[in-house]
C-alpha positions as CSV (number, residue, x, y, z in Angstrom):
1,X,72.1,65.0,120.7
2,X,75.0,65.7,123.1
3,X,74.5,67.8,126.2
4,X,76.3,70.8,124.7
5,X,74.4,70.7,121.4
6,X,71.2,70.7,123.4
7,X,72.3,73.8,125.2
8,X,73.1,75.6,121.9
9,X,69.5,74.8,120.9
10,X,68.3,76.5,124.0
11,X,70.3,79.7,123.2
12,X,68.7,79.9,119.8
13,X,65.2,79.6,121.1
14,X,65.7,82.1,123.9
15,X,67.0,84.7,121.6
16,X,63.7,84.6,119.8
17,X,61.2,83.8,122.6
18,X,62.7,84.9,125.9
19,X,61.0,87.6,128.1
20,X,62.4,91.1,128.0
21,X,62.9,91.0,131.8
22,X,63.7,87.4,132.7
23,X,62.4,86.5,136.1
24,X,64.7,85.5,139.0
25,X,64.2,82.0,140.5
26,X,64.4,81.1,144.2
27,X,64.1,77.4,144.8
28,X,64.0,76.4,148.5
29,X,64.3,72.7,149.4
30,X,64.5,71.3,153.0
31,X,65.8,68.0,154.1
32,X,63.5,65.4,155.8
33,X,60.7,68.0,156.5
34,X,57.5,66.1,156.0
35,X,54.1,67.2,154.8
36,X,52.9,67.8,158.4
37,X,55.9,69.8,159.4
38,X,54.2,73.2,158.7
39,X,51.5,75.2,160.3
40,X,49.6,75.6,157.1
41,X,49.1,71.8,156.9
42,X,47.4,71.7,160.3
43,X,50.3,71.2,162.7
44,X,49.0,72.8,165.9
45,X,52.3,72.6,167.8
46,X,54.9,73.7,165.2
47,X,54.9,77.4,164.5
48,X,55.9,78.4,161.0
49,X,54.6,81.9,160.5
50,X,56.7,82.7,157.5
51,X,55.7,79.6,155.6
52,X,52.1,80.1,156.6
53,X,52.1,83.6,155.2
54,X,53.9,82.4,152.0
55,X,51.2,79.7,151.6
56,X,48.4,82.3,151.9
57,X,50.2,84.2,149.1
58,X,51.1,81.3,146.8
59,X,49.6,78.5,144.9
60,X,49.4,75.4,147.1
61,X,49.7,72.1,145.3
62,X,47.7,69.6,147.4
63,X,49.1,66.5,145.6
64,X,52.7,67.1,145.0
65,X,55.1,64.1,145.0
66,X,58.8,63.4,145.3
67,X,60.9,60.3,145.8
68,X,61.1,58.4,149.1
69,X,64.7,59.6,149.8
70,X,66.8,62.6,149.1
71,X,69.3,62.0,146.3
72,X,66.7,60.6,143.9
73,X,64.4,63.6,144.5
74,X,67.2,66.1,143.9
75,X,68.2,64.4,140.6
76,X,64.6,64.5,139.4
77,X,64.0,68.2,140.4
78,X,67.2,69.3,138.8
79,X,66.7,67.4,135.5
80,X,62.9,67.0,135.0
81,X,63.6,63.3,134.7
82,X,62.8,60.2,136.8
83,X,65.9,59.6,138.9
84,X,66.6,56.1,137.6
85,X,67.1,57.6,134.1
86,X,69.7,60.0,135.4
87,X,71.8,57.2,137.0
88,X,70.8,58.0,140.6
89,X,69.1,55.1,142.4
90,X,69.9,55.5,146.1
91,X,71.7,57.7,148.7
92,X,75.2,56.1,149.1
93,X,77.9,53.9,147.6
94,X,77.9,56.2,144.5
95,X,74.3,55.2,143.7
96,X,73.5,58.8,144.5
97,X,75.7,60.1,141.7
98,X,73.9,61.6,138.7
99,X,75.3,61.3,135.2
100,X,77.4,64.3,134.2
101,X,75.6,64.2,130.8
102,X,72.3,65.2,132.4
103,X,71.3,68.8,131.9
104,X,70.4,70.5,135.1
105,X,68.2,73.7,135.7
106,X,71.5,75.6,136.2
107,X,72.9,74.4,132.8
108,X,69.6,75.1,131.1
109,X,69.6,78.7,132.3
110,X,73.3,79.5,132.0
111,X,73.3,79.9,128.2
112,X,70.4,82.5,128.4
113,X,72.2,84.7,130.9
114,X,71.4,83.4,134.3
115,X,73.8,83.2,137.3
116,X,73.2,80.0,139.2
117,X,74.1,79.5,142.9
118,X,73.6,76.5,145.2
119,X,73.7,77.0,148.9
120,X,73.5,73.8,151.0
121,X,73.2,70.1,150.2
122,X,74.0,68.7,146.8
123,X,74.0,64.8,147.2
124,X,74.3,63.9,143.5
125,X,78.1,63.4,143.2
126,X,81.1,64.4,145.2
127,X,83.8,64.7,142.5
128,X,84.0,66.9,139.4
129,X,82.2,66.7,136.9
130,X,79.4,65.2,139.0
131,X,79.6,68.0,141.6
132,X,77.6,71.3,141.5
133,X,80.4,73.1,139.7
134,X,80.5,70.5,137.0
135,X,76.7,70.6,136.7
136,X,76.3,74.3,136.0
137,X,76.5,76.2,139.3
138,X,78.9,79.1,139.2
139,X,78.5,79.6,143.0
140,X,78.5,76.8,145.5
141,X,78.7,77.0,149.2
142,X,77.7,73.8,151.0
143,X,78.4,70.1,151.0
144,X,78.1,67.2,148.5
145,X,77.4,64.3,150.9
146,X,74.0,63.0,152.1
147,X,74.4,64.9,155.4
148,X,77.0,67.0,157.2
149,X,78.6,65.7,160.4
150,X,78.1,68.8,162.4
151,X,75.9,71.9,161.9
152,X,77.7,74.3,164.2
153,X,80.9,76.0,162.9
154,X,81.0,73.8,159.9
155,X,83.7,73.3,157.2
156,X,81.9,73.8,153.9
157,X,82.9,73.5,150.3
158,X,83.2,76.8,148.5
159,X,83.5,76.0,144.8
160,X,86.2,73.2,145.0
161,X,87.9,74.5,148.2
162,X,87.1,73.9,151.8
163,X,86.5,76.8,154.2
164,X,85.7,76.9,157.9
165,X,82.7,79.0,159.0
166,X,81.4,80.2,162.4
167,X,77.8,79.8,163.3
168,X,74.8,77.6,162.6
169,X,74.8,76.1,159.1
170,X,71.3,77.1,157.9
171,X,72.0,80.7,159.0
172,X,75.3,80.6,157.1
173,X,73.7,79.3,153.9
174,X,71.0,82.0,154.2
175,X,73.7,84.7,154.5
176,X,75.4,83.4,151.4
177,X,72.2,83.1,149.4
178,X,71.2,86.7,150.3
179,X,74.5,88.0,149.1
180,X,74.2,86.0,145.9
181,X,70.7,87.4,145.2
182,X,71.8,90.9,145.7
183,X,74.1,90.8,142.7
184,X,73.0,91.1,139.0
185,X,69.8,89.7,137.6
186,X,68.6,87.3,136.4
187,X,69.6,84.6,138.9
188,X,68.7,81.0,139.9
189,X,69.2,80.6,143.6
190,X,68.9,77.1,144.9
191,X,68.8,77.1,148.7
192,X,69.0,73.5,149.9
193,X,68.8,73.5,153.7
194,X,70.5,70.6,155.6
195,X,67.8,70.5,158.2
196,X,65.8,68.9,159.8
197,X,67.9,65.9,158.7
198,X,70.0,64.4,161.5
199,X,72.3,64.9,163.3
200,X,69.8,66.6,165.6
201,X,71.5,69.9,166.4
202,X,69.8,73.3,166.8
203,X,70.5,76.5,168.8
204,X,69.0,76.7,172.3
205,X,66.5,79.4,171.5
206,X,64.7,77.1,169.1
207,X,65.1,73.9,171.1
208,X,64.0,75.4,174.4
209,X,60.7,76.7,172.9
210,X,59.5,73.2,172.0
211,X,61.1,71.5,175.0
212,X,59.0,73.8,177.2
213,X,55.9,72.4,175.5
214,X,56.7,68.9,176.9
215,X,58.1,67.4,173.7
216,X,60.8,64.8,173.8
217,X,64.3,65.9,172.9
218,X,64.2,64.5,169.3
219,X,60.9,66.1,168.4
220,X,61.8,69.4,170.2
221,X,65.0,69.5,168.1
222,X,63.3,68.7,164.8
223,X,60.6,71.3,165.4
224,X,63.3,73.8,166.5
225,X,65.2,73.1,163.3
226,X,62.0,73.8,161.2
227,X,61.4,76.9,163.2
228,X,64.9,78.1,162.3
229,X,64.3,77.2,158.6
230,X,61.1,79.3,158.8
231,X,63.0,82.3,160.2
232,X,65.7,82.0,157.5
233,X,63.1,81.8,154.7
234,X,61.7,85.0,156.2
235,X,65.2,86.6,155.8
236,X,65.4,85.4,152.2
237,X,62.0,87.0,151.4
238,X,62.8,90.2,153.2
239,X,66.0,90.5,151.2
240,X,64.1,90.2,148.0
241,X,61.6,92.8,149.1
242,X,64.3,95.2,150.2
243,X,66.1,94.9,146.9
244,X,63.0,95.5,144.9
245,X,63.3,92.0,143.2
246,X,60.4,90.3,144.9
247,X,57.8,91.1,142.2
248,X,59.9,89.5,139.4
249,X,61.0,86.4,141.3
250,X,59.5,83.0,141.1
251,X,59.7,81.4,144.6
252,X,59.3,77.7,145.0
253,X,59.2,75.9,148.4
254,X,59.2,72.1,148.7
255,X,60.8,69.3,150.7
256,X,62.7,66.3,149.5
257,X,60.8,63.4,151.1
258,X,58.6,62.4,154.0
259,X,59.4,63.0,157.6
260,X,62.5,61.3,159.2
261,X,60.4,59.5,161.8
262,X,56.9,59.1,163.0
263,X,55.2,62.4,164.0
264,X,52.3,64.5,162.9
265,X,52.0,64.0,159.1
266,X,48.3,64.6,158.4
267,X,46.3,61.6,157.3
268,X,49.2,60.1,155.3
269,X,50.5,56.6,155.9
270,X,54.3,56.0,156.0
271,X,57.5,58.1,156.5
272,X,60.7,58.8,154.7
273,X,61.9,55.8,152.6
274,X,58.3,54.5,152.2
275,X,56.5,54.5,148.8
276,X,53.2,55.1,150.6
277,X,51.7,58.6,150.8
278,X,53.6,59.7,153.9
279,X,57.0,59.0,152.3
280,X,56.5,61.0,149.1
281,X,53.6,63.4,149.5
282,X,55.2,66.8,150.5
283,X,54.5,70.5,150.8
284,X,54.8,72.5,147.6
285,X,54.3,76.2,147.3
286,X,54.7,78.4,144.1
287,X,54.7,82.1,144.4
288,X,55.1,84.6,141.6
289,X,53.5,88.0,142.0
290,X,54.3,88.9,138.4
291,X,52.0,86.2,137.2
292,X,49.4,86.5,139.9
293,X,50.4,83.3,141.6
294,X,49.8,84.8,145.0
295,X,46.2,84.0,145.8
296,X,46.4,81.1,148.2
297,X,44.6,78.9,145.8
298,X,44.7,75.2,146.3
299,X,45.6,73.1,143.2
300,X,44.4,69.5,143.2
301,X,46.4,68.5,140.1
302,X,48.8,65.6,140.4
303,X,52.3,67.2,140.2
304,X,55.8,66.1,141.1
305,X,59.5,66.9,141.3
306,X,59.9,66.1,137.6
307,X,57.7,69.1,136.8
308,X,60.1,71.7,138.2
309,X,62.6,72.0,135.4
310,X,59.9,72.3,132.6
311,X,57.9,74.8,134.7
312,X,61.0,77.0,135.3
313,X,61.9,76.7,131.6
314,X,58.4,78.0,130.5
315,X,58.4,80.8,133.0
316,X,61.8,82.1,131.8
317,X,61.1,81.3,128.1
318,X,63.9,78.7,127.7
319,X,63.4,75.9,125.2
320,X,63.5,72.3,126.5
321,X,64.9,70.2,123.5
322,X,63.3,66.8,123.0
323,X,66.7,65.3,123.2
324,X,66.7,65.9,127.0
325,X,64.0,63.2,127.4
326,X,62.1,65.2,130.0
327,X,59.5,63.1,131.9
328,X,57.8,66.0,133.7
329,X,55.5,68.8,132.4
330,X,55.2,72.5,132.9
331,X,52.7,73.5,135.6
332,X,52.2,76.9,134.0
333,X,49.3,75.6,131.9
334,X,47.6,74.0,135.0
335,X,46.9,77.5,136.3
336,X,45.0,78.2,133.1
337,X,43.0,75.0,133.5
338,X,45.0,72.9,131.1
339,X,45.2,69.5,132.8
340,X,45.4,65.9,131.6
341,X,45.2,62.4,133.0
342,X,48.7,61.3,134.1
343,X,50.4,58.7,136.2
344,X,53.3,59.3,138.6
345,X,55.8,56.5,139.3
346,X,57.9,55.9,142.4
347,X,60.8,53.6,143.0
348,X,62.9,52.9,146.2
349,X,66.0,50.9,146.7
350,X,66.3,48.8,149.9
351,X,70.0,48.2,150.0
352,X,70.0,46.2,146.7
353,X,68.6,47.3,143.4
354,X,65.4,45.6,142.4
355,X,62.2,46.4,140.5
356,X,60.3,47.0,143.8
357,X,59.4,48.7,146.2
358,X,57.5,50.9,143.9
359,X,54.2,52.7,143.4
360,X,51.9,54.1,140.6
361,X,49.6,57.1,141.3
362,X,46.8,58.5,139.3
363,X,44.5,61.4,140.2
364,X,42.6,59.2,142.5
365,X,44.4,55.8,143.0
366,X,47.7,54.4,144.2
367,X,49.1,51.0,143.7
368,X,52.0,50.1,146.0
369,X,54.3,47.3,145.0
370,X,56.1,45.8,148.0
371,X,56.2,42.4,149.4
372,X,52.4,42.6,149.1
373,X,50.6,44.5,146.4
374,X,48.0,47.0,147.6
375,X,45.6,49.3,145.8
376,X,43.9,52.3,147.5
377,X,41.3,54.8,146.5
378,X,42.9,58.0,147.8
379,X,39.9,60.2,147.3
380,X,37.8,58.1,149.7
381,X,40.6,56.5,151.7
382,X,43.5,59.0,151.9
383,X,45.0,57.1,154.9
384,X,45.3,53.8,152.8
385,X,43.2,51.7,155.2
386,X,41.3,49.5,152.7
387,X,43.2,47.4,150.2
388,X,41.2,47.1,146.9
389,X,43.6,45.0,145.0
390,X,41.3,42.0,145.0
391,X,38.2,44.1,144.6
392,X,39.4,45.9,141.5
393,X,41.8,43.4,139.9
394,X,41.7,45.0,136.4
395,X,43.0,48.3,137.9
396,X,45.7,46.4,139.8
397,X,46.8,44.6,136.6
398,X,46.7,47.8,134.5
399,X,48.8,49.8,137.0
400,X,51.3,46.9,137.5
401,X,51.7,46.7,133.8
402,X,52.3,50.4,133.5
403,X,54.9,50.3,136.3
404,X,56.8,47.4,134.6
405,X,56.9,49.3,131.3
406,X,58.0,52.5,133.0
407,X,60.7,50.6,135.0
408,X,62.1,49.0,131.8
409,X,62.2,52.4,130.1
410,X,64.0,54.4,132.8
411,X,66.6,51.7,133.5
412,X,67.3,50.9,129.8
413,X,70.7,52.6,130.0
414,X,71.6,50.6,133.0
415,X,72.1,51.6,136.7
416,X,75.8,51.4,137.2
417,X,77.6,53.9,139.5
418,X,80.1,55.9,137.4
419,X,83.8,55.8,138.1
420,X,85.6,58.7,139.8
421,X,87.1,60.9,137.1
422,X,90.8,61.8,137.4
423,X,92.7,64.3,135.3
424,X,90.4,67.3,135.2
425,X,91.8,70.7,136.0
426,X,90.6,70.7,139.6
427,X,93.0,70.8,142.5
428,X,91.5,68.2,144.8
429,X,89.7,64.9,144.4
430,X,88.3,63.1,147.5
431,X,87.8,59.3,147.6
432,X,85.8,58.7,150.7
433,X,85.3,55.2,152.1
434,X,81.6,54.9,151.1
435,X,82.6,55.5,147.4
436,X,84.8,52.4,147.3
437,X,83.5,50.0,144.7
438,X,84.9,46.8,146.4
439,X,86.5,45.9,149.6
440,X,87.4,42.9,151.8
441,X,88.7,42.4,155.3
442,X,87.1,45.6,156.5
443,X,83.6,46.8,157.5
444,X,82.0,50.2,157.8
445,X,82.1,51.6,161.3
446,X,78.5,52.8,161.1
447,X,77.3,49.5,159.5
448,X,75.6,50.8,156.4
449,X,78.3,53.0,154.9
450,X,76.2,56.2,154.9
451,X,77.9,59.6,154.2
452,X,81.0,60.3,156.4
453,X,81.5,56.6,157.4
454,X,84.9,55.0,157.4
455,X,86.5,51.5,157.1
456,X,87.6,49.4,160.1
457,X,90.0,46.6,159.6
458,X,88.7,43.1,160.6
459,X,90.9,40.5,158.9
460,X,94.4,40.2,157.5
461,X,94.8,41.1,153.9
462,X,92.3,43.9,154.1
463,X,91.9,46.0,150.9
464,X,89.6,48.5,149.3
465,X,89.3,49.7,145.8
466,X,87.9,52.8,144.0
467,X,86.9,52.6,140.3
468,X,88.5,55.5,138.3
469,X,88.3,56.9,134.8
470,X,91.5,58.8,133.8
471,X,90.5,61.7,131.5
472,X,94.0,63.0,131.1
473,X,97.5,61.8,132.2
474,X,98.1,63.4,135.5
475,X,100.1,63.4,138.7
476,X,98.9,63.9,142.2
477,X,100.0,63.9,145.8
478,X,98.0,61.3,147.8
479,X,96.9,62.0,151.4
480,X,95.4,59.2,153.5
481,X,93.2,60.0,156.5
482,X,93.5,57.1,158.9
483,X,94.0,55.9,162.5
484,X,96.3,53.1,163.6
485,X,97.4,51.9,167.0
486,X,100.8,50.8,165.7
487,X,103.1,51.3,162.8
488,X,102.2,49.5,159.6
489,X,102.4,49.8,155.8
490,X,99.9,50.1,153.1
491,X,100.4,49.3,149.4
492,X,98.7,51.7,146.9
493,X,98.1,50.1,143.5
494,X,97.2,52.0,140.4
495,X,97.0,49.7,137.4
496,X,100.1,47.5,137.7
497,X,102.1,50.1,139.6
498,X,102.7,49.7,143.3
499,X,103.6,52.3,145.9
500,X,104.5,51.4,149.5
501,X,103.4,53.9,152.2
502,X,104.9,53.7,155.7
503,X,102.2,54.6,158.2
504,X,103.1,55.7,161.7
505,X,100.7,55.2,164.6
506,X,97.9,57.8,164.7
507,X,94.9,58.3,166.9
508,X,91.6,59.7,165.7
509,X,90.2,62.4,168.0
510,X,86.4,63.0,168.2
511,X,85.2,66.5,167.4
512,X,82.6,67.7,170.0
513,X,79.1,67.2,168.6
514,X,76.3,69.1,170.3
515,X,73.7,66.5,169.5
516,X,70.3,66.7,171.3
517,X,69.9,62.9,171.0
518,X,72.4,60.1,170.2
519,X,72.9,59.9,166.5
520,X,72.6,57.0,164.2
521,X,75.4,58.1,161.9
522,X,79.2,58.1,162.7
523,X,80.6,61.1,164.6
524,X,83.2,63.5,163.2
525,X,86.9,63.0,164.0
526,X,90.3,64.6,163.4
527,X,92.4,61.9,161.6
528,X,96.0,61.1,161.2
529,X,97.5,61.7,157.8
530,X,100.1,59.8,155.7
531,X,101.3,61.2,152.4
532,X,102.6,59.8,149.1
533,X,104.4,62.7,147.5
534,X,103.7,61.7,143.9
535,X,101.6,59.2,142.1
536,X,100.8,59.1,138.4
537,X,97.7,58.1,136.4
538,X,97.5,57.1,132.8
539,X,94.4,56.6,130.6
540,X,94.6,52.8,130.9
541,X,94.2,52.9,134.7
542,X,90.8,51.7,135.9
543,X,91.1,51.4,139.7
544,X,93.0,52.6,142.7
545,X,93.4,50.0,145.4
546,X,94.8,50.2,149.0
547,X,96.1,47.0,150.6
548,X,96.9,46.9,154.3
549,X,100.1,45.0,154.8
550,X,99.5,42.5,157.6
551,X,96.8,42.6,160.3
552,X,96.5,45.6,162.5
553,X,93.6,45.4,165.0
554,X,91.9,48.8,165.1
555,X,93.3,50.2,161.8
556,X,90.8,52.6,160.2
557,X,90.6,54.5,156.9
558,X,88.5,57.6,156.4
559,X,89.3,58.7,152.9
560,X,92.0,59.4,150.3
561,X,92.6,62.8,148.9
562,X,94.3,63.4,145.6
563,X,96.0,66.8,145.2
564,X,96.9,67.7,141.6
565,X,100.6,68.5,141.0
566,X,101.3,71.2,138.5
């Protein structure tokens, strides 16, 4: 069944089964906030009074799991499916992109009358139809990359346009979410905070509080960022109360992976990017006064990001067609004591796609599959100190077999980054350096090619290429963001057609960055710009390639921008 036939099936079901007053949904996700980055999880230094109060008035899931890094978690929570089945396998080089055929929570709810808004980080595809607008969000204010370059006075995407804002990004996102929630019901409001992910930037009032406690600059900034999140969540909750919408709003709070560095994280082993408990075991609160989910009860049931879509669907009365291939389950029945034995699977990419690292979890055990296989009894050994792989070989073999079967299933469609689609009725398409499918004679300035990175010329004959899929014949203006110490030329090739672009000297200028500690990612710059007034795409074109003519030491390329010509 196609995506759109599935959505028609949802409409038919909702017309018969939907609640008379569909509840609103507020989903709050933070970036790189670990299990221990909250007062209600025993952190005696970090103060999170709003989250602590919300926990006392919510259901607290003590064993809630996500993926080791951000884009896979977001693909799973939005679709109810393991991220590998959605096409998302990692965080950069288009391996973060989710198939446009996936049905998101926003698309599930749209046919039954919901407004959907995303405020913050997306990280599942930069270009339409893989961006938030293409995946069902009518309102979008935020960014599509893995992280933003600066958190003060940011330039954010509003729909498909770019807009400059004043202030601190989490505050701006909160303002926009509050305005969105104030309009008509029912709504699905997805607030995806950018913090405490690096770069480590936070207003003085938050930083100074933790610096005065004797913390180093990095930890003082991280805790300050979380304190700011806590305050902004308080603003969201106060807005719901003031509008009279709180009683009929399901509120979910969670984080996307383990902490971005070693700090207090309870008893759990590991951090972000690890398949051990510390990398994937995160806070999860679910509050809904209308259903009595406000008791502070602790739920021991094994739950995960793949359960969010089916849970929301059951709460609002929307059908989930079998054709969607949902891997998760609704958690509504758990509150009524309806539980079952289940396994949860984890996969992580380390630069190159492979079957491992991975992990399998049950209600009491975890098998981690890395260079060495290890089996732990989490009930008696939550810190994973005693490897039982040789003691319980039958459990090890059974879990390993289950993992292999699962991996084959979720990768059966292949894990190939999709091409960038051209020819849709959107005004702008950005082709950033990390999205290039192939290149030679250049390197990434930051080394890995994370979000916002750029190419630096190393050898003569340098080139870079982006895979494209032309949906409709179309014409665009091409803008190239670059720096070059001397005049040169580049050759832009589309199919067999060649365009020569004369490139004058241009210097990139660093944008001031109020980082509390030196960053690992590249800094933000103002770039020179060269323009091709008109280039054409036809359905037979499969790639766009830029060739540097000659060798120019210090030549750099940030991105290409295609602006559609009417």
